[in-house]
C-alpha positions as CSV (number, residue, x, y, z in Angstrom):
1,M,-12.2,44.5,33.1
2,V,-11.4,43.9,29.5
3,T,-14.4,41.6,29.1
4,K,-16.6,44.2,30.6
5,I,-15.4,46.8,28.1
6,L,-15.8,44.3,25.2
7,K,-19.3,43.4,26.3
8,R,-20.3,47.1,26.5
9,F,-18.7,47.7,23.0
10,V,-20.6,44.8,21.4
11,K,-23.9,45.8,23.0
12,S,-23.7,49.3,21.6
13,E,-25.0,49.8,18.1
14,K,-21.7,51.2,16.8
15,G,-19.9,48.2,18.3
16,A,-22.4,45.7,16.8
17,A,-22.1,47.4,13.4
18,M,-18.3,47.3,13.6
19,V,-18.4,43.6,14.4
20,E,-20.8,42.9,11.5
21,Y,-18.5,44.8,9.1
22,A,-15.5,42.9,10.4
23,I,-17.2,39.6,9.8
24,A,-18.3,40.7,6.3
25,L,-14.7,41.8,5.5
26,L,-13.3,38.4,6.7
27,V,-15.8,36.5,4.5
28,A,-15.0,38.7,1.5
29,A,-11.3,38.1,2.1
30,A,-11.7,34.4,2.4
31,I,-13.7,34.3,-0.9
32,G,-11.1,36.4,-2.6
33,V,-8.2,34.3,-1.5
34,T,-9.9,31.1,-2.5
35,T,-10.8,32.5,-5.9
36,F,-7.4,33.9,-6.7
37,S,-5.7,30.7,-5.5
38,A,-7.9,28.6,-7.8
39,M,-7.3,31.0,-10.7
40,G,-3.6,30.9,-10.2
41,T,-3.4,27.1,-10.3
42,K,-5.4,27.0,-13.5
43,A,-3.3,29.8,-15.1
44,G,-0.1,27.9,-14.2
45,A,-1.5,24.7,-15.8
46,N,-2.5,26.6,-18.9
47,A,0.9,28.3,-19.2
48,S,2.6,24.9,-18.9
49,S,0.3,23.5,-21.6
50,A,1.0,26.4,-23.9
51,C,4.7,26.0,-23.4
52,N,4.6,22.3,-24.2
53,A,2.6,23.0,-27.3
54,L,5.0,25.7,-28.5
55,H,8.1,23.6,-27.9
56,G,6.9,20.4,-29.5
57,G,6.0,18.6,-26.3
58,A,9.2,19.3,-24.4
59,A,8.8,19.3,-20.6
60,A,8.0,22.6,-19.1
61,G,11.0,24.3,-17.6
62,S,13.5,22.1,-19.4
63,A,16.0,23.4,-22.0
64,A,13.1,24.7,-24.1
65,G,13.3,27.9,-22.1
66,C,9.8,28.1,-20.5
């Protein structure tokens, strides 16, 4: 019964458009997560590098206060 309803939903134009929008949303979300994850990693590395430069090469997170 559920599969019959789903098949009818997908066959209708509104259902097909909804499925297309859902797929587009999932693709956009995946791209966003990947982009922000990569940017966060690079930002963290840059912050550690800046901290080390400011505190004369002390390890990040040590007594230097980073």
